[in-house]
N, C-alpha and C positions, 0 to 999 in steps of 0.2 A: 919471329914470322906469326905471320897473323893466322889462326885456324878454328873451326869450332869449337864450342865449348866441351868441356870432358864428357864424355857419355851421351852428346845431342847429336842425331842425325842430321845429315842436311835438310832444310825443308822444316824440319820440327818447330814449333812456337817455343820460343824462350819463356822459362819457368814462370818469370814475373808476368809474363801478358797472359798464363795459364789464369793465375790468380786472381787478374784483373776480372777477366771476363766471367771466372766463379763467383766472384763477390758481386759481380753485377747481374748474372741468373739469380743467385740466390736474394738480392733485392728485390727483382723483379717477382721471384717466388712468395717473400714475405708480403710485399703488395697486396698480391691475389689472395693470402689468405687473411690480411688485414679488411680487405673488399668482401671477403667471404665471410666473414665473421661479423660484418658490420650490417651485410644482408639478413645473417640467421638472426642477428638481434633486431632489425625492424620486423621481420617475419613472425619471430616470437611476440614483440610489441604489438601486432598489428593483431594476431590472436588474443592474447590477452585485453585488447581492449575490447574486441568482437564479444570476448565472454564477458566482459563486465559490463558491455550494453545490454546484452542479454538478460542480466541477471533482473535489470529494474522492470517493474510492472505498473507503475506511472508514466502516461507518455509526457508528462512535464519532464520528468527525471530522465528518461530517455533521451530527451531531445538536449537538454544539457551535460549528460554522459558524452553524447557523441559530438557536441565542441569541444568539450575538457580534454577527452582520448586522442581527439585530431589535432589537438594544439601539443600535446607530449610526443606524438607519435613524432613530429618535425620538427619539434620547440621552436612553435611560434609563440610570440609573448601576447598576441590577442588573438582570439576565433569569436566567431559568431553563425549562429543559422537564421536565415530568415524563411518563415513558414507562408507560402501562397496563399492566396484566397481561392474559393472553388473556380473562378474564369482562371486564375493562372497568371494575372496580368499585374499585380501587385502584391505587397505583404500585408498578413494580417497578426502577424507574430515574430517578435526577433529576439531572439534570447543572445545574449553577448557575454564573453567570460574573460577577463583578463584586466575588465579596468580598477582602477583604484577607487577608493571610495572617493575623493577629491573630484577625480573624473566623470562617476556617475552622477555627483552632485551637480557636476557642469552640465552635463546633459538633460538633467533631470527636465526643462522645459522645453527640449527640442521634440520629444515625441517618438511615435513610431517612424525609423528611416522610409521613407515612400518607394523606396526602389527606383532612384535617382543614377544617375552619373555610371560608376562602373558597375555597382550593384545592379542596376537596371540593366545593363549589358549582358550579364549572364541569366538575368528573367528572358531576356527576347532573345540570346544564343548561349542555351545549356551546355557549350563546351567547355572543359578545363580550361579554364585561364591562370595564366601567369604572369603577373606584372611585376617589372622591376623598379619602376617608378609611375604612380599612379599619375601623379599630376602628368606627366606626360602623354597618357592615355588619349586615345580620341574622345573617348566617351566620360572622361575625368570632368565632375562639375564641383571639384571641390568640398573640403566641410564645413557641417554648421560651426559656429561658436562654442567652444567650449570641448569638441571633441580634437581627443590627441592627433598630431600628423604625424600619419601613416606614409611611408613611401612604398613598400612591396605588399604583392598580396597574391593569393592563391586563392582560387574558387572553383568547386565543383558542383554539379547538380546532385540531388540526392531523387530517385525516383522509387516511388511505392507503387505495385503491381502497373506499372509501365507507362505510370502518370507523374509527371513533374511535380514532387512535394512541397521543393524547397531548395534553399541553395546553402553550401555551407564556405565559409570565408574564416581564411587565418592571413594574419599578416604579421611582419617582423619576427623573421627568424632572431632568436636571442645570440646568434655568434655574430650576425650582422649582416651575413651574408643571406641573398634573395634566394628563393627557393628552386630546387632543380626539379630535374627531371624524376630521380629518386622520390623527392616530396609530391611529385603529382603523382605516382603509381600508388603510393602507400594509399595516400587519402583517398583515391579513386578506389580501391577496393574497401577500404573502410565504408565509403559513402555507400557502398552496394549492400556490405551488412548493414548499413545502418538505415537502408532503405525496408530490409527483412525484420529487422528488430520493430520499428515505425508499426509495421504491418502486424506483425505477431501482438503488439501490445493494445493497438487497436481492438483486435478482435478480443483479447483478454477483455477488455473492460467490455465490448457488447457483450461477451459471455457472463461476465460478472452482473453487468446491469439485467440482463435477462431472467439469472438466477434469483438475483434481488426482486426482482418483480413479481415472480412466481414464486417467492417465498412471502411476501408481504400479501399476495392475494389470499393466502391460507390462512393468514393472519384475520382477527375480525377486527371492527371499527367498535371503541369503547362503546356502551349505550349511554344515555343519560341515567346516571347513577344515585341522583338528587336524594338524600340532604346531601350524599358523598361527593368530593371531586377525586376526579380520578386522572392519569396520563401515564401514557405506556409509551416504548419506543425498541424499537428492534433495528439490530445491525446485522450485516451479515458478515460471513467469516473473509477474510483478505484474498483466499485462495478462492477463485469462481468455481470451482469443481467440488469445494465445501458446501454443498447445498445443506443447509443446517436442519433441525429436528428441536430446535426452541417455539416456544409457542406461549402463550399469556392468553387470559380470558376471564372477562366480569361479566357478571349475571345479578339483575337485579330481582329478589326476590319478594312476597308481600311482607306487609311490617315494618318499611324501610331495613329490609335483611340485605346484605349484598354477598354473591359469591364469589370469590378470588382463586385463579389457580394461576400457577407458572408451573412449566415443566420443559423438559430435555431428553429429547428421544435419541439412545445411543448410536453413533453413526453419524456420517454426511454425505447422505446421497439419496437420491431419490425416492428408495425404499423407506430413509429415514423420517422424508418430508411427508409420505404418504401416511405413515404410522402415526404422525403427529396429527392429520388432519383427522384421521377417524378415530383415536384417542380423543381428541378435542369434543369431537360429535357424540361420542358415548359418554362422556362426561357430561354433557349438558344436558342430555335426558335425566342422569343419575340425579343431578342437582336437585331439582323439583321436588323429590321426596323429601321431603323437610324433616321427617322423622329422623332420619339418620346422622348422625355425627360427621364429620368429615372423614376420621378412620375409617367407618362402616363404609362410606361411600368410597373411599379408595380401594377398600378389601373387594365390594362386589365389582368396581371397573377391573382389577387386577383378575378375577375371576373371568371376565367376558372376555378380557384381552386372551385369556386363556384359549379361551372355546373355539372364539372365530376370527383368531389373528396367527401369524408366525411368533406369538410371543414376545417382540421385543421389550428390550431392557428401558425403562423410563424413569427417569428421577422427577417428582413434582413435589409439590406442596400445594395445600387445598385449605382455603380457608373460610370461614363465615364471621360476618362482623353483625352483630345484633345491639338494638338498642338495650342500656341497663344502668337504669338511675341515672345520675347524671352526664354519665359518657355513655361508653358502648365496653360490649365484650367480644374481644375476637377468641374464637377456637380453632385451631387448625389442626392439621394431620401431614406429616410428612414423609415421602416416599425416596428415602436416599439423597435429597435434596440439599441445598445448602440453605441456612438460617436466614429468615427475612430480617430486614433493620427497623427497628423501629425508634422514631423521633419524637421526642414528649416535647411538650412547651418549654422554652428554656434553651432548645436545640441540643438536649440532652441526647445522645445516640447510643443504642446497644443492640446486639444482636440477641434475638431470640434462641437462646440455644437450648434444643430439647433434644429427646428420642430419637432419633430420624425416621428410626425404622429401613427395613428393607424397600430397593428400587421394586419398581412394579416389573413383572417376570421374572421373578426369583424365585420368589416362593409364595402364592398366594393364598396359603394358610398358615402364614404366621400373623398373628393381632397384629393391629396398627394402633399404637398409642395417638389419643388426642391431647393437645395441650389449649390452655388457659390464659389470659391476659386482659385486665383491665385496659382500657384507652380511655384516656382523659380527654374532654373536646380539644382539637387544633393537634391532632395528632395524627403522623404521618407512618405508614405501615411501608414499606419497599422492598417488594418481592423481586428477583434477579435469577438469571441463570449462569453456570459458572465460569461463562466467557466473559463476563464483566471484572474478574477476579484473578484468574488462570496465567501465570506467567511461568515457564520453564525454569527460569531463573531466581524465583521469589519465593521463599514459603510460603504457602496458603495463610497464615496468619498474617504475614506480612502486609499481604494484599487487602484482607480485612483490614486491618488498622487503616491503610490508605484510605480504603473507600468510606469506613467512619468519618474519618477528617474530612473527604469532600462532601462527603453529607451535612457535617455539622456546617461547613464554611459556605455551603448553597442553600442551607436550607429553608432560610426567608425567603427564596425566589418563588413566584408561580409556581403549580407543580408540573407544569408543562416544560418550564423552563429548567425545573429543577431536575429531571431526569435528563434532561438534553445535554445538561453539564456533567453530570454522571457517566453519560455515554462519551463526551468529549474528551474528560478527563480520566479514562477508566486505567486503572493498574494493568490491566492486563497487556498481552503481546500483541493483541488484536486476530490472532489466527484461528479465534473460535468465533462463532454467532453469539452474539447476547441478547439477550430482553429485559427488557426492565418494566415493570409497572408498578407504581406509586399509588396508593390510596390516602385520603387525608380527610379525617372526621370532622365534621362543623365545630364550628368554634360554640364556645357556651353562650 
């Protein structure tokens, strides 16, 4: 006799059917969870990309980072950014990534893309563009000789302050699939962040340029110091807000005597820059009292600063160079400053280590020792600030040794090229402003 299964009421589903439905539902939930995790991964990748872009402080690095992070987000083999000219009609810059060395060599003579074909379509119509087969797109104009053959494309415009700045192009997903709506969404989000990053770095560059110009206006143009030759260079800090207090000066005095000074006001702000300017002007006035050695001049300067300023802390080296016999006599005093570097004929370099004394602004009553050294003809004395050598990851002795090696290598250069080389290859981390003043005695 046929009947219901034991314990099953009429109309209830069979147990195997319940298992199948449960498995199907669990499978659907699993797919949803996987999709959610994938979306979270994309979002985290986007956030990481935005952070990475925002860390860059140089425009070329920002543009390259935008391209490479977009490639990473969607798994693209190739990426590029075309920057438009002021009229917005053609490309004036093209940043490409993903090309092999051979592909770059093959394209070396092609030159900058002219914004034709599909690239030109995106320039004229700055809406997001997804193409599964470039060759079938109505605007396709083919590829130049040596260009890799591309099939898929994802392009989005990048706007800065409401104006189209350029276009971001991605091609060939590594998994072989065409770009999808999710790829478009994440690249659009990146493009919005990229526009902000570009504007920020352009503002950063304007501020840095303004700070550098302001700092340079405070520094003197070296006068004619004959019979000596002299050269100086100043480099601002990497951070635009780090307005520096580094300065140098050189003053010709009667009887072929020259006074040289280099210094650094503690701090990185407008107050430090202002203190630097007032200190330089006070010192210039004191230097014309030829009866006082450098140590006494620094003592008078220290007392004057204490009386008429907010007493900034300043490190400095003051030197006089005067004729003596067949050569010259260097007399100097140091207020907590790094020692000068002397390069004598034969390119032998050594630091003029001596009792440094206290920085200005610490104790004006402390005596300031004077030091002396004979300079043969064709000697070079290099005065510099600590921004040239300070590196948080290297001991100061190591940086001083590196500077000695640099000075020895470039000692034969003309003096302006010499200081340029020291500034270009400095052993510091570049996060403090630096000043260099070099003076060379006449040949025999």
